[in-house]
C-alpha positions, 0 to 999 in steps of 0.5 A, a space after each residue: 791799688 788795693 781794694 781790701 777795705 772795711 766801712 767807708 765813708 764818702 767825703 766828696 765828689 771829683 767834679 772837674 780836672 784843673 790844669 794840666 798836671 792831673 789835678 782835680 777839683 773836688 765838692 766836699 760831702 762833709 761839714 769838715 773839708 779842712 780835714 783834706 789837708 791831713 789825708 795821705 790816702 782816699 778811697 775813690 770809685 763809684 761806690 764804696 764797694 768798688 772804690 780803689 785806694 789812692 795816695 794824695 800827693 797834694 790837697 789845697 783847701 780854700 773857701 772855693 773848695 778842695 783841689 787834690 793831686 792823686 798819685 798816678 793821676 799825672 795829666 788833665 787826661 787821667 784827671 778827666 777819667 775820674 770826674 764824677 767819681 766819689 772820694 771815701 775815707 776809712 773808719 780810721 780817717 773819718 771825722 771825730 764828732 762831739 757829743 750829740 752829733 752824728 753822721 747822716 749814715 747813722 741817722 738814716 733807718 732809725 725807728 722814730 717814736 713820740 715822747 709817749 711811745 707811739 712809733 711814727 716810722 723811720 728817718 728816710 732822708 736828711 735834708 741840709 739847711 743853714 739853720 739846722 738839718 731837718 730829719 724826714 720821717 715816713 711812717 703810717 702817718 705820712 711824711 713828717 719834717 722834724 728840725 735836728 735840734 734839741 727842742 724836738 730831737 729829744 734822744 737818739 740811741 745808735 745801739 737800739 737805732 731809735 730816735 725819740 721826738 717831741 712834735 708840736 701842732 702843725 708837724 703833722 698834717 692830718 692823720 689818715 683814717 683808721 689810725 688812732 692818736 
């Protein structure tokens, strides 16, 4: 197993061993679990720095989850030994997104400004909800929750690492003393 790799992207976590032949159940961390069917190589580890390359022998994707058989993981004990590990893909194997869609790691840390130009803070977290994601912005006005929809997110520029948003009444609970609006 090689440990030479460029940027890696988390796509799942091994949650348990299944059967006696070394298969594992994976909890996907992606909106594209069907992509597991075409992967022949994954990276496995506790983090993207220590991850090692692993060949995929078999992948079964069903509504209940993903089941994998990795080369070298040949019995239940070996499968139990990798439980809790994170699965990664490299740049060449990550999903391609449609225009206007972004990976969470691309959104985190963006500087957020109102349409007027005033800075609100940075994207500190992305909350996943069925209707839409919600961006958690932390800055001098406290924490602001902005739904990730066109009505509120006016633009995202990954080159300049900025996001422009339109806020409506009620999104900001109050303005801390000493800060002019």
